[in-house]
VOPAGU-2260 file (C-alpha; in pm, 1 decimal, decimal comma):
REM VOPAGU-2260
SITE   aa  ch    i         X         Y         Z
SITE  GLU   A    0   -4139,6   -4118,4   -1681,2
SITE  LYS   A    1   -3873,5   -3892,8   -1685,2
SITE  ARG   A    2   -3838,9   -3879,2   -1282,1
SITE  ASP   A    3   -3799,8   -4231,6   -1218,7
SITE  ARG   A    4   -3527,5   -4274,9   -1468,0
SITE  VAL   A    5   -3364,5   -3953,0   -1300,1
SITE  ASN   A    6   -3425,3   -4115,3    -935,4
SITE  SER   A    7   -3323,5   -4454,7   -1104,3
SITE  LEU   A    8   -2972,0   -4276,4   -1182,0
SITE  ILE   A    9   -2915,3   -4111,1    -874,0
SITE  ALA   A   10   -2994,8   -4421,3    -683,2
SITE  LYS   A   11   -2740,8   -4632,3    -917,0
SITE  TYR   A   12   -2433,5   -4358,3    -908,8
SITE  ASN   A   13   -2510,2   -4233,2    -497,8
SITE  PHE   A   14   -2551,1   -3890,3    -656,4
SITE  ARG   A   15   -2511,5   -3602,5    -386,8
SITE  PRO   A   16   -2560,1   -3261,4    -524,1
SITE  ASN   A   17   -2289,0   -3026,6    -506,0
SITE  ALA   A   18   -2352,8   -2729,5    -257,5
SITE  MET   A   19   -2073,4   -2501,7    -434,3
SITE  ALA   A   20   -2237,9   -2574,9    -784,5
SITE  ARG   A   21   -2600,2   -2486,5    -644,4
SITE  ALA   A   22   -2474,6   -2207,3    -514,7
SITE  LEU   A   23   -2382,3   -2067,8    -853,7
SITE  THR   A   24   -2701,0   -2071,6    -981,8
SITE  GLU   A   25   -2886,6   -1961,4    -695,9
SITE  THR   A   26   -2937,0   -1639,0    -497,5
SITE  ARG   A   27   -2841,2   -1748,9    -162,5
SITE  THR   A   28   -2553,2   -2013,2     -41,7
SITE  LYS   A   29   -2744,0   -2047,8     328,8
SITE  LEU   A   30   -2417,9   -1998,9     471,3
SITE  LEU   A   31   -2322,2   -1742,9     745,0
SITE  GLY   A   32   -2004,5   -1608,2     852,2
SITE  MET   A   33   -1904,6   -1547,4    1205,8
SITE  VAL   A   34   -1573,4   -1391,6    1283,0
SITE  MET   A   35   -1480,2   -1431,4    1653,7
SITE  THR   A   36   -1209,1   -1224,2    1813,0
SITE  ASP   A   37   -1064,1   -1514,7    2042,4
SITE  THR   A   38   -1288,8   -1860,7    2060,0
SITE  GLY   A   39   -1074,2   -1944,9    2353,0
SITE  ASN   A   40   -1272,9   -1722,1    2540,5
SITE  PRO   A   41   -1557,0   -1884,7    2689,7
SITE  TYR   A   42   -1793,9   -1600,8    2619,8
SITE  TYR   A   43   -1721,3   -1592,3    2271,1
SITE  ASN   A   44   -1743,6   -1987,7    2249,2
SITE  SER   A   45   -2096,1   -1964,0    2403,7
SITE  VAL   A   46   -2197,5   -1709,4    2138,7
SITE  TYR   A   47   -2093,7   -1903,6    1851,6
SITE  SER   A   48   -2216,1   -2245,1    1968,6
SITE  ALA   A   49   -2568,6   -2122,6    2018,2
SITE  CYS   A   50   -2537,7   -1915,0    1671,6
SITE  SER   A   51   -2418,6   -2263,1    1519,3
SITE  ASN   A   52   -2732,5   -2476,1    1685,8
SITE  GLU   A   53   -3011,9   -2176,3    1613,3
SITE  ALA   A   54   -2822,3   -2083,8    1236,9
SITE  TYR   A   55   -2895,7   -2511,1    1179,4
SITE  GLN   A   56   -3269,8   -2494,9    1259,6
SITE  ARG   A   57   -3316,6   -2206,4    1038,9
SITE  GLY   A   58   -3141,4   -2391,2     739,1
SITE  TYR   A   59   -2807,7   -2230,7     731,1
SITE  VAL   A   60   -2429,7   -2327,7     818,2
SITE  THR   A   61   -2164,8   -2134,3     972,2
SITE  MET   A   62   -1841,4   -2084,6     884,1
SITE  LEU   A   63   -1606,8   -1980,6    1204,8
SITE  MET   A   64   -1326,8   -1718,3    1110,8
SITE  ASN   A   65   -1115,9   -1683,6    1469,4
SITE  THR   A   66    -915,5   -1376,5    1456,5
SITE  PHE   A   67    -690,1   -1356,0    1774,0
SITE  SER   A   68    -738,5   -1008,1    1835,3
SITE  ARG   A   69    -509,8    -908,2    1550,9
SITE  PRO   A   70    -633,2    -648,4    1274,5
SITE  GLU   A   71    -462,5    -837,9     990,5
SITE  MET   A   72    -682,5   -1181,4    1072,1
SITE  GLU   A   73   -1008,9    -956,4    1086,7
SITE  ILE   A   74    -920,6    -840,7     699,8
SITE  SER   A   75    -850,9   -1141,2     603,7
SITE  ALA   A   76   -1181,5   -1337,7     776,6
SITE  LEU   A   77   -1389,6   -1065,4     635,5
SITE  THR   A   78   -1225,6   -1105,7     266,1
SITE  LYS   A   79   -1270,1   -1504,2     246,8
SITE  LEU   A   80   -1630,4   -1490,4     402,0
SITE  VAL   A   81   -1703,2   -1232,7     109,2
SITE  GLU   A   82   -1508,5   -1459,8    -132,5
SITE  GLN   A   83   -1699,9   -1757,0      14,1
SITE  ARG   A   84   -2052,3   -1564,6     -85,9
SITE  ALA   A   85   -2135,8   -1579,0     272,0
SITE  ASP   A   86   -2515,3   -1459,5     298,6
SITE  ALA   A   87   -2437,7   -1214,5     583,1
SITE  ILE   A   88   -2160,9   -1236,7     853,8
SITE  ILE   A   89   -2154,4   -1210,2    1225,8
SITE  LEU   A   90   -1921,0   -1030,9    1397,0
SITE  CYS   A   91   -1813,0   -1041,3    1739,8
SITE  GLY   A   92   -1525,4    -835,2    1910,4
SITE  GLY   A   93   -1231,2    -654,7    1806,6
SITE  ARG   A   94   -1200,7    -319,7    1656,7
SITE  VAL   A   95   -1565,6    -287,8    1627,0
SITE  ASP   A   96   -1588,4    -287,5    2008,4
SITE  LEU   A   97   -1376,3      16,8    2018,1
SITE  GLN   A   98   -1463,7     319,4    2220,1
SITE  GLU   A   99   -1360,7     567,8    1931,5
SITE  GLN   A  100   -1392,4     368,6    1539,6
SITE  ASP   A  101   -1051,6     259,1    1390,7
SITE  PRO   A  102   -1099,7     476,1    1024,0
SITE  ALA   A  103    -940,2     137,9     885,9
SITE  PHE   A  104   -1167,9     -89,4    1014,4
SITE  THR   A  105   -1453,3     128,0     931,8
SITE  ARG   A  106   -1316,8     131,5     552,1
SITE  LEU   A  107   -1285,5    -234,4     538,4
SITE  LEU   A  108   -1652,7    -262,6     696,6
SITE  GLU   A  109   -1768,3     -54,4     418,1
SITE  THR   A  110   -1579,3    -261,5     152,5
SITE  THR   A  111   -1778,8    -575,3     290,3
SITE  LEU   A  112   -2104,6    -395,5     286,4
SITE  GLU   A  113   -2112,0    -337,5     -71,1
SITE  THR   A  114   -2191,9    -724,3     -99,5
SITE  THR   A  115   -2235,6    -882,0     227,7
SITE  PRO   A  116   -2487,8    -763,1     521,2
SITE  VAL   A  117   -2283,6    -729,8     852,2
SITE  ILE   A  118   -2462,9    -792,9    1194,2
SITE  VAL   A  119   -2217,2    -715,1    1509,0
SITE  GLY   A  120   -2218,2    -814,5    1845,5
SITE  SER   A  121   -2202,7    -500,2    1969,5
SITE  ARG   A  122   -2360,9    -207,5    1951,2
SITE  SER   A  123   -2371,3     -83,2    1592,3
SITE  CYS   A  124   -2100,1      99,3    1431,2
SITE  HIS   A  125   -2208,0     256,6    1153,3
SITE  GLU   A  126   -2541,0     356,3     969,3
SITE  ARG   A  127   -2538,9      37,7     783,0
SITE  VAL   A  128   -2450,7    -236,5    1023,7
SITE  TYR   A  129   -2726,5    -405,8    1297,2
SITE  GLY   A  130   -2595,9    -446,5    1641,5
SITE  VAL   A  131   -2700,5    -675,5    1890,6
SITE  ALA   A  132   -2512,5    -589,2    2192,2
SITE  VAL   A  133   -2501,6    -678,3    2601,7
SITE  ASP   A  134   -2636,2    -455,7    2779,7
SITE  HIS   A  135   -2335,1    -306,9    3010,8
SITE  GLU   A  136   -2534,4    -121,3    3204,3
SITE  GLY   A  137   -2796,6    -315,0    3308,9
SITE  SER   A  138   -2574,9    -572,5    3393,1
SITE  VAL   A  139   -2365,5    -385,9    3649,2
SITE  ASP   A  140   -2684,5    -241,5    3801,8
SITE  LEU   A  141   -2817,8    -591,7    3854,9
SITE  ALA   A  142   -2486,1    -660,0    4009,5
SITE  PHE   A  143   -2529,7    -358,2    4249,5
SITE  ASP   A  144   -2872,0    -434,7    4299,2
SITE  TYR   A  145   -2827,3    -755,4    4428,9
SITE  LEU   A  146   -2468,3    -758,1    4624,1
SITE  ALA   A  147   -2647,6    -396,3    4754,7
SITE  ALA   A  148   -2918,6    -633,2    4893,9
SITE  LEU   A  149   -2684,8    -826,8    5085,4
SITE  GLY   A  150   -2506,4    -550,2    5285,0
SITE  HIS   A  151   -2238,7    -463,0    5102,2
SITE  ARG   A  152   -2109,0    -113,6    5097,2
SITE  HIS   A  153   -1788,8    -138,5    5041,9
SITE  PHE   A  154   -1700,9    -219,3    4664,7
SITE  GLY   A  155   -1445,8    -309,2    4421,9
SITE  PHE   A  156   -1383,7    -365,9    4019,9
SITE  PHE   A  157   -1140,5    -547,5    3844,3
SITE  TYR   A  158   -1169,2    -452,0    3451,3
SITE  THR   A  159    -953,2    -472,9    3147,4
SITE  GLY   A  160    -965,5    -323,6    2780,0
SITE  SER   A  161   -1006,1      61,9    2829,8
SITE  GLU   A  162   -1015,2     138,5    2482,7
SITE  PHE   A  163   -1349,0    -112,0    2438,1
SITE  TYR   A  164   -1682,2      84,7    2474,7
SITE  GLY   A  165   -1824,0    -214,9    2657,7
SITE  THR   A  166   -1555,4    -161,7    2960,8
SITE  GLN   A  167   -1628,8     248,1    2953,5
SITE  LEU   A  168   -1994,2     163,9    2999,0
SITE  LYS   A  169   -1931,0     -77,0    3305,7
SITE  LEU   A  170   -1701,9     178,9    3478,1
SITE  SER   A  171   -1902,6     442,0    3413,4
SITE  ARG   A  172   -2199,9     264,1    3522,3
SITE  PHE   A  173   -2016,9     112,0    3834,5
SITE  ARG   A  174   -1952,9     503,4    3942,7
SITE  GLN   A  175   -2317,8     575,8    3910,7
SITE  ASN   A  176   -2412,3     349,3    4133,2
SITE  MET   A  177   -2195,3     429,0    4394,3
SITE  ALA   A  178   -2328,0     747,5    4378,6
SITE  ARG   A  179   -2697,8     577,8    4376,9
SITE  LEU   A  180   -2609,8     451,1    4726,9
SITE  GLY   A  181   -2443,6     743,9    4830,5
SITE  LEU   A  182   -2089,1     567,7    4884,0
SITE  PRO   A  183   -1747,7     694,6    4784,5
SITE  VAL   A  184   -1525,0     547,8    4527,2
SITE  ARG   A  185   -1235,1     399,4    4626,1
SITE  GLU   A  186   -1049,0     462,6    4307,1
SITE  GLU   A  187    -750,9     218,0    4459,9
SITE  TRP   A  188   -1043,7     -44,1    4445,6
SITE  LEU   A  189   -1065,9       3,3    4052,5
SITE  ILE   A  190    -794,4    -207,9    3912,6
SITE  PRO   A  191    -701,9    -210,5    3595,6
SITE  VAL   A  192    -571,6    -578,2    3450,9
SITE  LYS   A  193    -375,0    -690,0    3168,9
SITE  SER   A  194    -614,2    -929,0    3003,6
SITE  TYR   A  195    -948,3   -1133,3    3026,2
SITE  ASP   A  196    -774,1   -1446,2    3141,2
SITE  CYS   A  197    -727,2   -1571,1    3476,9
SITE  PRO   A  198    -376,2   -1490,4    3560,2
SITE  SER   A  199    -481,5   -1165,9    3526,4
SITE  GLY   A  200    -737,7   -1172,7    3769,3
SITE  TRP   A  201    -498,6   -1360,4    4045,0
SITE  GLU   A  202    -230,7   -1109,5    3967,2
SITE  GLY   A  203    -472,6    -832,4    4041,6
SITE  ILE   A  204    -575,2    -973,8    4347,4
SITE  ASP   A  205    -177,0    -980,4    4456,7
SITE  ARG   A  206    -224,9    -559,0    4409,1
SITE  LEU   A  207    -527,2    -565,2    4645,2
SITE  LEU   A  208    -395,3    -747,1    4932,2
SITE  SER   A  209    -102,0    -457,5    4933,9
SITE  LEU   A  210    -338,4    -220,7    5025,1
SITE  PRO   A  211    -447,4    -155,3    5406,6
SITE  GLU   A  212    -808,0    -135,4    5342,4
SITE  LEU   A  213   -1012,8    -409,7    5132,5
SITE  PRO   A  214   -1365,6    -400,0    4995,9
SITE  THR   A  215   -1617,3    -667,8    5102,0
SITE  ALA   A  216   -1783,2    -733,9    4748,3
SITE  LEU   A  217   -1543,9    -737,5    4409,2
SITE  LEU   A  218   -1660,4    -765,9    4065,4
SITE  GLY   A  219   -1475,3    -907,0    3752,8
SITE  MET   A  220   -1467,2    -809,2    3399,6
SITE  ASN   A  221   -1584,5   -1122,5    3300,2
SITE  ASP   A  222   -1566,7   -1493,4    3413,5
SITE  MET   A  223   -1192,2   -1600,1    3366,5
SITE  VAL   A  224   -1065,1   -1292,1    3534,6
SITE  THR   A  225   -1316,6   -1377,2    3861,7
SITE  ALA   A  226   -1197,8   -1717,0    3847,2
SITE  GLY   A  227    -811,0   -1551,7    3853,7
SITE  MET   A  228    -940,2   -1338,1    4144,2
SITE  LEU   A  229   -1056,1   -1654,9    4328,9
SITE  GLN   A  230    -762,1   -1874,7    4278,7
SITE  GLY   A  231    -584,5   -1521,8    4419,5
SITE  LEU   A  232    -763,2   -1489,3    4713,9
SITE  LEU   A  233    -789,9   -1862,3    4822,8
SITE  ALA   A  234    -394,6   -1872,3    4770,3
SITE  HIS   A  235    -376,7   -1605,1    5015,3
SITE  GLY   A  236    -621,3   -1712,9    5304,6
SITE  VAL   A  237    -907,5   -1495,1    5186,0
SITE  ARG   A  238   -1219,3   -1675,6    5226,2
SITE  VAL   A  239   -1460,1   -1614,5    4987,7
SITE  PRO   A  240   -1761,0   -1558,0    5052,0
SITE  GLU   A  241   -1714,1   -1540,1    5411,1
SITE  ASP   A  242   -1452,9   -1258,8    5374,1
SITE  ILE   A  243   -1491,4   -1118,9    5005,4
SITE  SER   A  244   -1786,2   -1157,8    4769,8
SITE  LEU   A  245   -1679,7   -1211,3    4472,8
SITE  MET   A  246   -1949,3   -1171,3    4133,5
SITE  GLY   A  247   -1859,0   -1211,3    3771,8
SITE  PHE   A  248   -1976,8   -1131,0    3393,8
SITE  ASP   A  249   -2097,4   -1388,0    3102,5
SITE  ASP   A  250   -2171,0   -1687,2    3322,3
SITE  THR   A  251   -2005,1   -1955,1    3100,4
SITE  PHE   A  252   -1925,3   -2307,6    3230,2
SITE  ILE   A  253   -1643,7   -2134,0    3414,8
SITE  THR   A  254   -1815,9   -2053,4    3689,2
SITE  ASN   A  255   -1963,7   -2387,7    3737,0
SITE  ILE   A  256   -1624,6   -2570,2    3794,8
SITE  THR   A  257   -1475,6   -2332,4    4032,6
SITE  SER   A  258   -1510,2   -2428,7    4449,2
SITE  PRO   A  259   -1719,1   -2230,4    4534,7
SITE  GLN   A  260   -1906,1   -2155,1    4245,4
SITE  LEU   A  261   -1915,8   -1819,2    4117,6
SITE  THR   A  262   -2224,1   -1594,2    4114,5
SITE  ALA   A  263   -2257,9   -1385,7    3753,2
SITE  VAL   A  264   -2497,8   -1157,7    3559,8
SITE  ASP   A  265   -2594,4   -1415,2    3259,8
SITE  TYR   A  266   -2667,5   -1329,5    2929,7
SITE  ASP   A  267   -2904,1   -1577,7    2747,5
SITE  TYR   A  268   -2731,9   -1726,9    2497,0
SITE  GLY   A  269   -2993,9   -1843,6    2314,6
SITE  GLU   A  270   -3147,8   -1557,6    2304,4
SITE  TYR   A  271   -2866,9   -1393,6    2194,8
SITE  ALA   A  272   -2823,1   -1600,9    1890,4
SITE  ARG   A  273   -3169,1   -1587,6    1809,8
SITE  LEU   A  274   -3167,2   -1225,2    1769,4
SITE  LEU   A  275   -2786,4   -1271,6    1600,6
SITE  VAL   A  276   -2902,2   -1508,2    1336,2
SITE  ASP   A  277   -3290,2   -1387,3    1294,5
SITE  THR   A  278   -3117,3   -1027,5    1216,6
SITE  ALA   A  279   -2893,4   -1173,1    1002,0
SITE  LEU   A  280   -3161,9   -1368,8     788,3
SITE  GLY   A  281   -3378,5   -1033,1     802,7
SITE  ALA   A  282   -3122,2    -837,3     668,1
SITE  ILE   A  283   -3041,3   -1066,0     366,5
SITE  GLU   A  284   -3460,3   -1083,0     299,1
SITE  GLY   A  285   -3435,8    -744,4     301,0
SITE  ARG   A  286   -3687,1    -664,9     584,8
SITE  ASP   A  287   -3699,3    -409,2     819,2
SITE  MET   A  288   -3474,4    -469,4    1123,6
SITE  PRO   A  289   -3397,9    -251,1    1432,2
SITE  THR   A  290   -3073,5     -96,0    1421,1
SITE  ASN   A  291   -2972,7    -178,1    1759,9
SITE  GLN   A  292   -3113,9    -463,0    2044,0
SITE  LEU   A  293   -2982,5    -573,3    2375,3
SITE  VAL   A  294   -2961,7    -881,6    2514,3
SITE  PRO   A  295   -3189,5    -983,8    2801,8
SITE  LEU   A  296   -3023,2   -1008,1    3108,0
SITE  SER   A  297   -3042,7   -1235,8    3428,7
SITE  LEU   A  298   -2879,7   -1306,1    3761,3
SITE  SER   A  299   -2704,1   -1668,2    3819,2
SITE  ILE   A  300   -2674,3   -1673,9    4183,3
SITE  LYS   A  301   -2426,4   -1966,9    4310,7
SITE  LYS   A  302   -2189,9   -1959,6    4609,5
SITE  SER   A  303   -1938,7   -1725,0    4570,4
SITE  CYS   A  304   -2157,2   -1428,0    4719,5
SITE  ALA   A  305   -2271,5   -1362,5    5071,4
SITE  PRO   A  306   -2353,6   -1098,2    5316,5
SITE  PRO   A  307   -2051,8    -896,9    5418,4
SITE  PRO   A  308   -1824,3    -988,4    5774,4
SITE  HIS   A  309   -2030,6    -846,5    6057,5
SITE  ALA   A  310   -1771,3    -601,7    6132,3
SITE  TRP   A  311   -1579,5    -461,5    5849,1
SITE  ARG   A  312   -1233,6    -415,7    5936,3
SITE  LYS   A  313    -918,9    -285,1    5787,9
SITE  ARG   A  314    -636,4    -530,0    5720,9
SITE  ALA   A  315    -363,3    -566,2    6014,3
């Protein structure tokens, strides 16, 4: 009888539970905070979209904070999410990816960890932080295996972010693969570019084409840089893939809207999200979770790679 009276009042006044009020009396808010360094980058956008969907399937909602690669906004984002009583925070990009950890960032993490579990889309940077990382070394191996099988022996790499561990791993693995194939590294074909965007890739191509010799295969740091490289090559009359093959990393939507479409190493974003969210929920529930996990890799073969020209030649 009492239940019927309560249900009648609920229907009469169209009552909806207040999530914030409920959170005050419950242990969990069912909120996952997500801190991204640049949601304008298709890679981070893909990670967030997949995590948001995975969290929803698990009964959680996500709150996105974009830091624009600014340390002061990183501090603000973590502080706000703790104030909002997020059950856990997933952090992707920014100072967590530095090759040498910033002491100020370490202190910020330790303050956050006093109340809230932290999971990073990177390798673990702290004994109490869980890491789910892209396999940077494995991704370079996969790229080399494919290009070498096509017959390439002259490789270049456009990279950025030398202060970040992922870049250092890719560069180191590039050299290891060249040694494995018995090939010399042409330092002039390892070209640093300004940022992770298309204009940086194009500007790097302008520098590459000033050299007396060219590689037959080029790796780009990410899809945006590789798309810029493609634009630069085509603008100079260099054919892709007939003259130079191009391969990127991430396999975001960018690879499908270029002409030719870009071959890229793909990170299974659905599985990436599952690992991140499952690790977050495990930390919330006090389960014993792995400190470090790697995201599965695959190769998305499209139209930007082909066997090298029959006669590799110097530029006129």
